[in-house]
C-alpha positions, 0 to 999 in steps of 0.5 A: 111501473107498468110494463110498456104497452105491446102493439102486438105483431105487425100486419098488412093493412086490409086490401080495402084500406090499401086501395082507398089509401092509394086513391087518396094519395093519387087525388093528391097527386092529381091536384098537385099536377094541376099546379105543377103543370102551370108552373112549367109553362114558362118554357114556352117562351123559349121553345120557338113560340112567336114573339107576340102572344096568340090572340084571344080568338086564335086556334092556339087560345081556343084550343087551350080554353076548350080542351081545359074544359074537356079534360076537366070532365074526363078527370071527373068521370075518372073519379066517379068510376073509382067510387063505382067499382073495385075492378083494378083494371078499370081503376088503374086506367081511370087513375092514369087518365085523371093524372095525365089530363089533369097535368095537361090541363094545368099546362093549358091554363098556364099558357093562357095565363102566360099569354095574358088571355081570359080563360073564357071565350070572347064575346060572340065566340062559342065553343069550338069556334077556332075549329070551324074557321077552316072547316074544309080540313080533315079534322073539321070533317071529323068534327062535323055534327058532333056535340057542341059544333053548333054552339048549343048546350046539349044537356051540358055537353058543350064540345065533342065527345063530352057526356051530358049531365044525364049521362054523368048522373048514370055514371055517378049511380052506377056500380060494378060491371055496369059502372065499368061498361058505362065509364069505358063507353063514355070515355071512348066517346070523350077520347074520340072528341078530344082526338079530333080537337087535338088534330085541329090544333096540330093543323092550326095552332102556331105555338110549337110546344102546344102543337107537339102537346096536341100530337102527343094527345092524339097518340096517347088517346088513340092508344087508349081507345084500343085498350078501352075497346079490348076492355069492353069486349072482355065485359061483353060490351062495345063502344056506342055507335 
């Protein structure tokens, strides 16, 4: 009988393999959160929500629809920079953003299902129309002139702060420090638009759990804006004007 095969001494996986494995697992977690988030929304009925579901043209429904689209692009940009850099700080930030916004996106879409409302805007209502109904508010002024407020598709940038198709292509092709700076600049713009949208919901939405989510988005994204400003400065760059 031949002797048993000796696998040899154990050794640690290479750093590259470890990073790839971590992000592969992270991708699976993000996808799982999309479904897990939707499964948690049933609690909205027991959280002070109005007896009647919001209308399709309400701020509650409009914010849920628009922010779900907005978050989807943030997740996409996070995975693009993952492939463009090996910088652990940027990759860690990108993973945190992807995880958080995928989870929130699942919640927003789940609420639309709970309210039996479509995930697309009613006929004649473009992106951000729910914000324009009260344009004299503080957040309405913040939104003025930002991409998407006139209902036009500006190279794919349907809503405030969203990157254009051209910019996404540039991020997809960028590598190293160039990718890091472009991601941080694009995500800074994205967060600024998201903060203005979330403030709009905090003012206009009527479902308490959705208003709390919006306020939490403002706080979290403001903190990440400060972090990204520091990360840009460390790379000799700054947010775009």
